[in-house]
C-alpha positions as a printed Julia matrix, in Angstrom:
119×3 Matrix{Float64}:
  12.39  -0.89  24.03
  10.15   0.01  21.65
  13.03  -0.43  18.84
  12.78  -3.95  18.88
   9.01  -4.0   18.18
   9.13  -2.04  15.49
  11.84  -3.71  13.69
  10.02  -6.78  13.62
   7.06  -4.33  12.4
   9.68  -3.06   9.28
  10.78  -6.19   8.76
   7.56  -8.37   9.04
   6.44  -6.19   5.44
   8.5   -6.45   1.96
   8.33  -2.63   1.16
   8.44  -1.88   4.81
  10.55   1.36   4.88
  11.06   2.49   8.9
   8.68   2.7   11.45
   8.5    5.26  14.35
   7.23   5.76  17.77
   6.45   9.74  18.19
   4.75  12.36  20.58
   2.61  14.85  19.73
   5.09  17.28  20.59
   7.36  16.2   17.93
   9.99  14.38  19.77
  10.7   10.8   18.89
  10.27   8.32  21.41
  12.53   5.43  19.34
  12.47   4.45  15.92
  13.61   1.95  13.26
  14.76   2.6    9.48
  15.71  -0.55   6.85
  19.23  -0.31   5.76
  19.36   1.02   2.29
  16.56   3.53   2.86
  18.38   6.83   1.84
  16.93  10.24   1.64
  14.14   9.42   4.06
  14.78  10.31   7.14
  11.72   8.93   9.8
  12.77  11.35  12.5
  11.88  14.16  10.05
   9.08  12.44   8.71
   7.83  11.98  12.09
   8.31  15.07  13.8
   6.08  17.45  10.6
   4.05  14.69  11.25
   3.43  15.16  14.69
   2.01  18.93  13.91
  -0.42  17.72  10.79
  -1.57  14.87  13.36
  -2.58  17.13  15.71
  -4.15  19.55  13.49
  -6.2   16.41  12.53
  -7.47  15.17  15.69
  -8.45  18.65  16.5
 -10.34  18.88  12.97
 -11.72  15.64  14.17
 -13.17  16.76  17.41
 -14.56  19.74  16.07
 -17.1   17.59  13.78
 -17.92  15.62  16.67
 -17.16  12.22  14.93
 -15.19  10.92  17.77
 -11.34  10.73  17.83
  -9.2    9.87  15.53
  -7.48   6.26  15.21
  -5.65   5.7   12.0
  -4.27   8.25   9.27
  -2.75   7.92   6.02
  -0.46   9.83   3.92
   0.37   8.71   0.28
   2.92  10.25  -1.89
   4.36   9.01  -5.07
   7.73   7.61  -3.23
   6.02   6.7    0.48
   3.27   5.57   2.03
   2.82   6.67   5.87
   0.07   4.72   8.05
  -0.02   6.4   11.52
  -1.84   4.81  14.27
  -2.56   6.7   16.96
  -2.01   5.14  20.57
  -3.07   7.98  22.98
  -3.49  11.35  23.4
  -0.23  11.78  23.77
   1.92   9.18  21.51
   0.99   7.6   17.44
   3.06   4.88  15.82
   4.12   5.92  11.8
   5.13   3.08   9.72
   6.4    4.17   6.16
   6.34   1.64   3.47
   7.13   2.09  -0.67
   3.82   2.63  -2.21
   4.32  -0.9   -3.98
   4.05  -2.65  -0.69
   0.72  -4.73   0.24
  -1.53  -1.71   2.1
  -3.41  -4.01   3.96
  -0.98  -6.1    5.49
   1.18  -3.26   6.35
  -2.26  -1.79   8.28
  -2.3   -5.32   9.64
   1.48  -5.66  10.63
   0.9   -2.04  12.22
  -2.1   -3.16  14.29
  -0.57  -5.94  15.77
   2.24  -3.89  17.13
   0.54  -1.29  18.43
  -1.06  -2.87  21.47
   2.48  -4.25  22.07
   3.68  -0.53  22.27
   0.99   0.72  24.29
   1.78  -2.31  26.5
   5.21  -0.79  26.74
   4.51   2.88  27.21
């Protein structure tokens, strides 16, 4: 059910690698990886990010900055955009570093309400 939305998100962007809907408990609800993306296990990435994003959300709250909505992690091999959907879930979109970052954010922000409505 979520896979179709994640697939459209990833396939819509040249340089899209994978998308995942995760619970902050570290359990993947659904995911999609574009074929030919060996070496990138989006489930493991999502699981590790769940803990990091939880800690980031707590820090933002302690600083009285409101609620975290978007977080980006950039490495030399991958850029992961994270969009918080609720207190329990987030969606992450992994793209290659040479992909259009602005379009990736736009595509993810279009997919997020669809995913949120299906939750």
